[in-house]
C-alpha positions as semicolon CSV with decimal commas, in nm:
position;residue;x (nm);y (nm);z (nm)
1;M;8,072;7,762;9,855
2;N;8,319;7,666;9,584
3;D;8,692;7,595;9,607
4;R;8,783;7,961;9,555
5;H;8,552;8,079;9,834
6;I;8,684;7,813;10,069
7;L;9,046;7,910;9,999
8;I;8,966;8,279;10,044
9;A;8,790;8,207;10,375
10;G;9,090;8,006;10,495
11;A;9,335;8,278;10,395
12;V;9,130;8,556;10,557
13;L;9,078;8,361;10,881
14;G;9,448;8,271;10,887
15;G;9,563;8,628;10,836
16;L;9,321;8,758;11,098
17;S;9,442;8,491;11,338
18;V;9,799;8,613;11,308
19;A;9,694;8,978;11,352
20;L;9,467;8,903;11,649
21;G;9,728;8,676;11,806
22;A;9,988;8,953;11,780
23;F;9,740;9,202;11,925
24;G;9,677;8,963;12,215
25;A;10,044;8,908;12,282
26;H;10,134;9,276;12,279
27;S;9,865;9,543;12,307
28;L;9,604;9,336;12,489
29;R;9,851;9,216;12,751
30;E;9,926;9,578;12,841
31;A;9,560;9,684;12,829
32;V;9,433;9,403;13,052
33;T;9,663;9,514;13,333
34;Q;9,498;9,858;13,325
35;W;9,138;9,732;13,343
36;G;9,143;9,690;13,720
37;L;9,097;9,312;13,706
38;E;9,233;9,063;13,955
39;P;9,555;8,896;13,833
40;A;9,376;8,560;13,793
41;E;9,108;8,721;13,575
42;Q;9,374;8,897;13,368
43;L;9,547;8,565;13,306
44;K;9,218;8,391;13,221
45;R;9,132;8,656;12,964
46;L;9,473;8,638;12,800
47;E;9,451;8,258;12,789
48;N;9,103;8,277;12,631
49;W;9,235;8,515;12,367
50;E;9,520;8,277;12,287
51;V;9,278;7,983;12,257
52;A;9,057;8,185;12,022
53;A;9,350;8,279;11,796
54;R;9,490;7,924;11,800
55;Y;9,160;7,757;11,711
56;Q;9,101;8,018;11,443
57;M;9,436;7,929;11,284
58;Y;9,372;7,555;11,306
59;H;9,047;7,597;11,119
60;A;9,195;7,840;10,869
61;L;9,444;7,566;10,779
62;A;9,164;7,309;10,763
63;L;8,978;7,536;10,522
64;L;9,286;7,562;10,303
65;A;9,308;7,183;10,291
66;L;8,937;7,161;10,207
67;G;8,974;7,425;9,938
68;L;9,255;7,233;9,773
69;L;9,052;6,914;9,793
70;A;8,752;7,097;9,644
71;R;8,967;7,180;9,341
72;Q;8,993;6,807;9,272
73;R;8,638;6,703;9,347
74;S;8,297;6,837;9,434
75;S;8,107;6,708;9,734
76;P;7,818;6,839;9,942
77;C;7,996;6,709;10,254
78;L;8,303;6,909;10,160
79;T;8,098;7,226;10,114
80;F;7,910;7,175;10,439
81;S;8,235;7,097;10,623
82;A;8,378;7,430;10,504
83;M;8,061;7,614;10,604
84;F;8,064;7,457;10,951
85;F;8,431;7,553;10,991
86;V;8,362;7,915;10,897
87;V;8,049;7,950;11,111
88;G;8,202;7,756;11,399
89;T;8,520;7,964;11,396
90;C;8,323;8,290;11,388
91;I;8,107;8,180;11,681
92;F;8,377;8,005;11,886
93;S;8,665;8,248;11,840
94;G;8,445;8,553;11,793
95;C;8,261;8,498;12,120
96;L;8,589;8,433;12,304
97;Y;8,738;8,754;12,165
98;A;8,426;8,948;12,265
99;L;8,421;8,784;12,609
100;V;8,781;8,888;12,670
101;L;8,722;9,246;12,560
102;T;8,385;9,302;12,729
103;G;8,373;9,058;13,019
104;T;8,015;8,969;12,917
105;K;7,982;8,624;13,075
106;I;7,681;8,511;12,864
107;L;7,916;8,492;12,564
108;G;8,087;8,200;12,737
109;A;7,761;8,007;12,706
110;I;7,756;8,061;12,328
111;V;8,113;7,941;12,269
112;P;8,016;7,569;12,284
113;I;7,776;7,622;11,992
114;G;8,077;7,726;11,786
115;G;8,272;7,429;11,917
116;T;7,990;7,196;11,814
117;C;7,994;7,345;11,464
118;L;8,369;7,283;11,446
119;I;8,323;6,921;11,551
120;V;8,053;6,873;11,286
121;G;8,292;7,025;11,031
122;W;8,560;6,771;11,124
123;I;8,313;6,482;11,104
124;L;8,208;6,593;10,755
125;F;8,575;6,632;10,659
126;A;8,635;6,273;10,774
127;I;8,341;6,156;10,561
128;V;8,488;6,334;10,259
129;A;8,826;6,172;10,325
130;A;8,669;5,829;10,372
131;K;8,481;5,860;10,043
132;S;8,786;5,979;9,850
133;Q;8,915;5,722;9,610
134;D;9,279;5,636;9,600
135;R;9,410;5,801;9,282
136;V;9,737;5,611;9,264
137;A;9,797;5,464;8,916
138;Q;9,824;5,091;8,917
């Protein structure tokens, strides 16, 4: 994964986050009320959708930062961080979206795998940052 791929992934995930967030705030809110769910379950599903869209945007922005950093330097940790962010976002947010739409409870058990990938991505990002040399001219 090079800087261009990382930036594209961040832009795509960011754009999809906005679209899915808007869908959740408008169309999904109306649809959930027609699914015959208890009010508490309706609220839980809408909250899960919002969490999925929010975390997707956070990690889209992180990918953009990584992509810009990748333009300055190459690092296996940087590449792996980006890969963990992409995979983690797809698993975490994707499973939450699917859980909301289908009600398939087993998807809730997969979400933490995505969360773990996101945490690993942040740890690798921290390693990249720690290894970065200060480029201020002296």
